[in-house]
Structure formats: C-alpha cells, structure tokens
VOGU-3710 file (C-alpha; in Angstrom, 3 decimals, decimal comma):
1> mtdetqpspp> 24,352/127,441/10,991  22,480/125,271/13,491  23,373/122,265/15,573  20,564/120,238/14,005  21,556/117,435/11,674  19,338/115,894/9,067  18,819/112,154/9,549  20,174/110,084/6,742  17,708/107,745/5,009  17,792/104,194/6,308
11> apdeqpptei> 19,675/101,570/4,415  17,556/99,145/2,364  17,772/96,483/5,044  16,807/99,048/7,729  13,558/100,250/6,144  10,703/100,404/8,671  8,228/97,545/8,352  5,281/98,237/6,116  1,687/97,316/6,827  0,239/94,384/4,967
21> asprtagmtg> -3,317/95,241/3,930  -4,669/91,722/3,367  -7,473/90,600/5,738  -5,437/87,437/6,335  -2,855/89,576/8,126  -5,265/92,111/9,702  -3,014/94,960/8,589  -0,123/93,690/10,734  3,476/94,168/9,789  5,450/91,052/9,005
31> eelaearryg> 7,119/91,198/12,406  3,807/91,643/14,241  2,258/88,776/12,330  5,167/86,436/13,071  4,990/87,275/16,779  1,206/86,715/16,880  1,631/83,334/15,235  4,374/82,344/17,692  2,156/83,371/20,584  -0,722/81,373/19,088
41> ryelactlad> 1,436/78,250/18,811  2,555/78,526/22,430  -1,035/79,093/23,559  -2,198/76,035/21,640  0,558/73,895/23,130  -0,395/75,045/26,640  -4,067/74,329/25,981  -3,334/70,804/24,770  -0,989/70,150/27,677  -3,559/71,428/30,157
51> kgldvaylav> -6,321/69,216/28,772  -4,041/66,184/28,708  -2,960/66,843/32,281  -6,570/67,187/33,429  -7,587/63,844/31,936  -4,464/62,004/33,114  -4,726/63,300/36,690  -8,460/62,588/37,027  -8,020/59,124/35,491  -5,353/58,261/38,076
61> aalwlalpid> -7,490/59,712/40,872  -10,626/57,868/39,727  -9,161/54,456/38,920  -6,333/54,084/41,451  -6,436/56,660/44,245  -10,087/57,293/45,103  -10,919/53,980/46,790  -7,759/53,853/48,978  -8,280/57,476/50,035  -11,937/56,813/50,842
71> lwlkdgpfll> -11,010/53,772/52,960  -8,271/55,761/54,682  -10,738/58,516/55,547  -13,255/56,005/56,857  -11,064/53,521/58,735  -7,855/55,474/59,285  -7,023/58,140/61,857  -9,867/60,437/60,741  -12,718/57,905/61,233  -15,013/59,801/58,872
81> dhrwarlltl> -17,814/57,268/58,844  -20,379/59,819/57,686  -20,466/59,736/53,895  -21,176/63,464/53,511  -18,005/64,304/55,416  -15,990/61,838/53,333  -17,483/63,195/50,110  -16,469/66,776/50,903  -13,040/65,734/52,171  -12,382/63,585/49,113
91> fvivtaghig> -13,404/66,460/46,840  -11,021/68,824/48,625  -8,158/66,303/48,429  -8,694/65,589/44,721  -9,091/69,276/43,861  -6,039/70,298/45,893  -3,984/67,605/44,178  -5,176/68,838/40,794  -4,179/72,409/41,661  -0,783/71,187/42,807
101> vsmplsfyag> 0,094/69,182/39,699  -1,232/71,833/37,293  0,298/74,890/38,951  3,648/74,800/37,056  1,811/74,776/33,724  -0,614/77,451/34,935  2,290/79,665/35,995  4,026/79,203/32,658  0,905/79,844/30,564  -0,593/82,575/32,737
111> yllehrfgls> 2,522/84,471/33,783  5,753/83,576/31,995  4,272/83,278/28,505  2,179/86,438/28,862  5,220/88,404/30,045  7,399/86,948/27,311  5,067/88,472/24,704  4,506/91,701/26,631  0,844/91,039/27,382  0,762/90,837/31,195
121> tltvgrwlwr> 1,055/93,673/33,692  1,030/91,445/36,789  3,867/90,948/39,226  4,527/87,436/40,493  2,819/88,245/43,783  -0,320/89,638/42,150  -0,503/86,687/39,766  -0,257/84,252/42,681  -2,976/86,097/44,605  -5,322/85,956/41,607
131> yvkrnllalg> -4,489/82,286/41,115  -5,327/81,574/44,763  -8,608/83,493/44,521  -9,662/81,663/41,354  -8,967/78,278/42,889  -10,623/79,118/46,200  -13,690/80,252/44,280  -13,715/77,024/42,250  -13,198/74,961/45,387  -16,039/76,682/47,230
141> fgmlimpgly> -18,346/76,371/44,238  -17,507/72,670/43,888  -18,172/72,074/47,584  -21,733/73,246/46,952  -22,280/71,554/43,590  -20,882/68,089/44,288  -22,903/67,389/47,441  -25,989/68,589/45,561  -25,221/66,194/42,718  -24,730/63,249/45,050
151> aliwytgplw> -27,906/64,164/46,940  -29,766/63,697/43,650  -28,004/60,372/43,025  -28,608/59,024/46,548  -32,178/60,221/47,058  -33,860/60,389/43,631  -32,515/57,196/42,025  -32,554/56,404/38,301  -33,832/59,833/37,211  -31,095/61,795/38,974
161> wllaagaffv> -29,471/62,762/35,688  -32,642/64,447/34,443  -33,041/66,416/37,663  -29,353/67,324/37,537  -29,875/68,885/34,096  -32,694/70,987/35,548  -30,445/72,048/38,409  -27,752/72,945/35,870  -30,205/75,349/34,220  -30,976/77,039/37,543
171> vsvllgrllp> -27,301/77,355/38,445  -26,473/78,779/34,988  -29,098/81,505/35,353  -27,962/82,290/38,896  -24,309/82,571/37,865  -25,308/84,758/34,929  -26,930/87,163/37,363  -24,063/87,111/39,853  -21,169/87,408/37,384  -20,989/91,220/37,017
181> vlilplfyki> -21,993/92,144/40,569  -20,261/89,531/42,706  -17,710/87,429/40,804  -15,915/89,852/38,460  -15,386/92,490/41,215  -13,291/89,901/43,052  -10,681/90,240/40,292  -11,179/93,678/38,724  -12,007/97,168/39,911  -15,356/98,062/38,330
191> ekldapelae> -16,869/101,532/38,531  -19,595/103,516/36,807  -18,289/105,115/33,630  -18,347/108,893/33,536  -18,462/109,372/29,764  -21,805/110,925/28,729  -21,084/110,921/25,000  -20,154/107,250/24,936  -23,087/106,340/27,179  -25,371/108,208/24,789
201> rigrlaegtg> -23,993/106,273/21,831  -24,589/102,981/23,632  -28,078/104,092/24,659  -28,956/104,825/21,030  -27,785/101,376/20,008  -30,050/99,768/22,609  -33,135/101,747/21,531  -35,837/99,584/20,006  -34,109/96,309/20,897  -35,978/95,608/24,136
211> lsiqgvyrmd> -32,633/95,481/25,937  -32,623/96,984/29,406  -29,139/98,097/30,454  -28,581/98,990/34,096  -25,455/101,012/33,460  -22,129/101,369/31,633  -19,085/100,445/33,715  -15,320/100,745/33,371  -13,391/97,564/34,212  -9,707/97,953/35,035
221> lseetvkana> -8,259/95,224/32,835  -4,924/97,053/32,761  -4,252/95,763/36,281  -3,769/92,368/34,657  -3,159/92,715/30,929  -2,683/95,051/27,986  -5,370/93,162/26,051  -8,673/94,902/25,292  -12,145/93,520/25,856  -15,781/94,484/26,321
231> mlaglgrtrr> -18,855/92,549/27,336  -22,549/92,736/28,023  -22,746/90,833/31,303  -25,520/89,825/33,666  -29,180/88,947/33,355  -32,243/90,985/34,177  -31,557/93,667/36,785  -27,828/92,912/36,844  -27,291/93,366/33,098  -24,643/95,988/32,447
241> vllgdtlldg> -22,058/97,076/29,900  -18,460/96,392/30,952  -15,759/98,167/28,967  -12,113/97,415/29,666  -10,001/100,488/30,393  -7,568/99,233/27,755  -10,411/99,483/25,242  -11,531/102,921/26,429  -8,007/104,327/26,333  -6,931/102,879/22,986
251> fapeeievif> -10,036/102,885/20,784  -12,037/105,686/19,189  -15,710/106,145/20,195  -16,830/104,884/16,780  -14,797/101,702/17,266  -16,185/101,116/20,763  -19,673/101,706/19,395  -19,371/99,033/16,729  -17,838/96,585/19,203  -20,747/97,123/21,559
261> aheighhvlr> -23,234/96,815/18,688  -21,856/93,308/18,258  -22,782/92,567/21,897  -26,267/94,026/21,327  -26,587/91,627/18,389  -26,319/88,638/20,720  -29,343/89,926/22,608  -31,424/90,892/19,565  -30,760/87,537/17,894  -31,555/85,718/21,173
271> hirkmivagv> -28,230/83,948/21,287  -28,096/83,957/25,085  -31,471/82,245/25,352  -30,493/79,717/22,697  -27,199/78,987/24,449  -28,976/78,377/27,758  -31,372/75,934/26,071  -28,452/74,226/24,337  -26,629/74,048/27,664  -29,577/72,202/29,193
281> lystagfmic> -29,553/69,713/26,309  -25,792/69,238/26,578  -25,952/68,752/30,325  -28,802/66,256/29,980  -26,731/64,177/27,591  -23,645/64,486/29,796  -25,394/63,415/32,987  -27,154/60,554/31,169  -23,809/59,238/29,917  -22,390/59,699/33,395
291> dalltghvpf> -25,231/57,579/34,811  -24,602/54,775/32,315  -20,865/54,689/32,984  -21,273/54,933/36,741  -23,753/52,081/37,015  -21,605/49,990/34,687  -18,470/50,639/36,709  -19,750/50,042/40,240  -20,351/46,370/41,190  -23,733/46,346/42,953
301> aaaeaqyaqm> -24,964/43,308/44,879  -28,402/43,399/43,239  -29,128/43,065/39,554  -30,194/46,707/39,333  -28,091/49,658/40,416  -28,719/50,731/43,989  -28,365/54,487/43,690  -28,754/55,037/47,435  -25,587/52,976/47,875  -23,481/54,785/45,258
311> pvhtlplvml> -19,984/54,803/46,838  -18,277/58,040/47,782  -15,132/56,989/45,926  -16,963/57,375/42,595  -16,621/61,159/42,921  -13,386/61,476/40,877  -14,926/59,196/38,241  -17,877/61,579/37,929  -15,425/64,464/37,567  -13,464/62,541/34,910
321> iltvfamlle> -16,556/61,601/32,889  -17,932/65,142/32,866  -14,498/66,589/32,005  -13,984/64,251/29,047  -17,557/64,819/27,865  -17,009/68,600/27,940  -13,802/68,229/25,925  -15,481/66,068/23,291  -18,404/68,474/23,101  -16,210/71,560/22,789
331> plqnavsrry> -15,811/71,510/18,967  -19,605/71,425/18,529  -20,120/74,219/21,036  -17,413/76,262/19,345  -18,990/75,776/15,917  -22,313/77,078/17,228  -20,571/79,966/18,986  -18,665/80,965/15,832  -21,951/81,023/13,911  -23,492/83,303/16,512
341> erqsdryald> -20,440/85,562/16,453  -20,662/85,930/12,673  -24,358/86,788/12,962  -23,589/89,435/15,581  -20,835/90,864/13,389  -23,343/91,231/10,588  -25,803/92,872/12,968  -23,162/95,362/14,143  -22,278/96,329/10,581  -25,918/96,738/9,580
351> rtgakdayvs> -26,892/98,582/12,751  -24,060/101,117/12,757  -23,069/101,275/9,095  -19,577/101,933/10,459  -17,629/99,511/8,312  -14,375/101,479/8,502  -14,621/101,637/12,302  -15,359/97,893/12,388  -12,254/97,110/10,329  -9,975/99,431/12,301
361> afrklarlnk> -11,308/98,073/15,617  -10,563/94,468/14,734  -7,146/95,383/13,365  -6,355/97,078/16,664  -7,620/94,072/18,600  -5,422/91,753/16,570  -2,345/93,883/17,234  -3,085/94,573/20,888  -4,010/90,997/21,801  -1,384/89,429/19,515
371> ddpdphpldv> -4,156/87,398/17,933  -3,176/85,329/14,891  -5,705/86,561/12,306  -5,566/83,368/10,245  -4,815/80,328/12,462  -4,789/76,735/11,238  -8,334/75,480/10,437  -7,941/72,506/12,791  -7,017/74,853/15,634  -10,135/76,901/14,871
381> llfhshppia> -12,329/73,797/14,652  -11,239/72,409/18,008  -10,651/75,410/20,230  -11,906/78,729/18,829  -15,254/80,088/20,011  -14,868/83,135/17,717  -14,164/83,257/13,970  -10,612/84,194/13,023  -10,166/87,928/12,612  -9,212/87,428/8,948
391> qrltmadedr> -12,676/85,986/8,260  -14,369/88,838/10,108  -12,420/91,424/8,141  -13,112/89,634/4,866  -16,836/89,831/5,591  -16,585/93,582/6,148  -14,486/94,068/2,999  -17,009/92,127/0,924  -19,756/94,255/2,403  -17,915/97,468/1,523
401> ae> -17,448/96,248/-2,049  -21,197/95,745/-2,558
//
C-alpha cells in the first residue's frame, strides 16, 4: 500500500480547455481567444481616445491659446521679443501641456491595462521613468525640428514645403541609422548574442541577398513586457538583427529562423526603399496642404502671403494640421504595409520551406502577445499595419495543401 492517490477524472464542466485548430483562432483555447479579444477591444478604445485627445488639445491650443500665450511671452514679464526664443518657448509650453493632459490615458493604456492582462513586467516607478525618457526625447527632437521648419518658412518663402519634404527624407535616413545604436539602447539593454548556431542560421538566410548584417544582438524586452518581437534595424553600417529575449527564450530555432526570414524579405523585396520614397511623397503632400491652410488662416497685410512674417503663434496650428493629416493618411499607409507584410510572409515560407515552424511561431505570438487573430475588418482597415494572424495562418495552410 502506498500513500499515493489516483486523481479522479474531472467532471464534465471541469474538463481542461481544448485547442481550436482553425486559423481564425490561431490554435487558442476558447478562454485565450476571449481574453485576446477583450484586450483588443480595450486597446482599440485607448487608441481612439488618444487620437481624439490629440486633435482636441491641439485644436484648442491652435485656435484659442496660442495667440494669447505668444503675446504674454512677448509683452508680459518674460519680454521675449526675439521670435526664435518665443518659438521654442511656445513649443515647450504646448508640448508640456499635451503631456499633462494625456498622461492619465497613457498611464492607463501603458501600465494598468498591460498589467490587467498580464503583459507588463514594469513597476510604477520604471514605467514613469520610461515615460519621462520618451517625452524628453520627443521634446528634444521637436526643439530641433520645429525651428528648422520655421527657418524654411521664414527664409525660403513659397517653396518651403518642398524643401521641408527633402529635409524629411534626410531626417528619416538619419533616424534609421541612429535607431539601433543610440535610441533603442536608451530603453533596452542590448548586447551581442552569443549563440553560434542561431547566428549561423541567420547568416545562411542572408547569403545571396546582398544584405550586410553587422551583428546579431539580444534585446532585453523582458524588462518591460512578456511580449515577443524581433527586428532588422538600422541602415548601412548600423544594420543589425535585434532579437527580444522573450523570443529567444520561448521559441525554437526553426521558429526564430522563419521569423527572421520574414525580416530578410523586406530587404530583398526593397520594401524599406519603397517606404522611404512613399514617405517623401506623403510628406510633400502634407507640407503642401499645411502651406495652403496656413496662408489661408493668417491675415496678411499684402495680397500675397508674407512668409518672412509668419507669426510664431501659428506653431500649434502647424502641429494640428500635420497631426490630422497623418491620421487621415494612416489607413492608406497601413494598407501598403499589410501588403508588404504578406509579401514578406510569402518570402519567408519560400526561403525556409518551414511551414510548420511558421504556423507554430505565429500561434505562439498570438498567445504570448494576446493578439486577436481575427479582429473586425474596420479595425484592421484603420489601424493595423500587419495582416491579422488568422490571414497569415490561412496563407500557410493553403500553401501546405498545395
């Protein structure tokens, strides 16, 4: 006789959840699927609220607050008669106000919601520190960009918008180079990956593609989240593979290989180059619209707009116009991005032939990230830069059936 007891079978209503094999559920259990859909609804609500708050705040700042603040800076206790000083001060005031009014929503979406669904590993203090760093970085970047934009308006006249689009191209390339070596290390610990077998797999994938990779790096995403991610970041000499530690610890080498093959596909199919060209076209249209609305809004003494006299208080209006333009453009950009993602998925499947690894990797991603595999089509149309996981799995299943 032993002290061990045999467990009794569970009652019918206590049976463990079973996996649903349909691509529309990404192999999730019913409970996992319901939780992912709840998380998706909350995320969507936060996104809509954030966009609405951005537009409402900037509209108030542009139409009612900017001129009084500008006059106060010029004629009040500060006596900032120099327009460059007023421009920078006004930008700081408007940006600080925006941070202040949006912080409760940011805290809810970035901390409370993520903890509610078990996705965040941050304490309140660490979340606040990251929030401060992000906003200081945005503030510093804006304090360089906005004076540059107004220099073009004040000194180049009617063609400022065309020159601004060219400057946008230069800044985009520069940021692409700096992202993995300067910006991301501000938020994540990044170190060279000591995994020869995985590095060899990645090296084989890059052979014959013309892609020069400067190294494979481990990025400690687990300091912030349980979600998994990987990316091919940087341009030229700064291009490197960044693999989240959550991906390295939870995915098989074959799964990581097929995920990285997807990133290689973006390079082989020249998506990055196409996106930069598209960005220049988008920015040209945005700055041209901004010019038309600015000159129509400001009452100039002469019949033609006097760009050298463009008032400082138009700064929040410029921010509002560009923000609304970006929001209206987002569905088009997302449609193009989803097309590129599907093409890279196809490339990864063809390059590796690892269809089972592809399917298991995306099922794991759906579970780990609590990603609704089949969201509402309108949600996808407006806000998703990647195809739903159900569509990506369906493509792989169809390929396996051929």
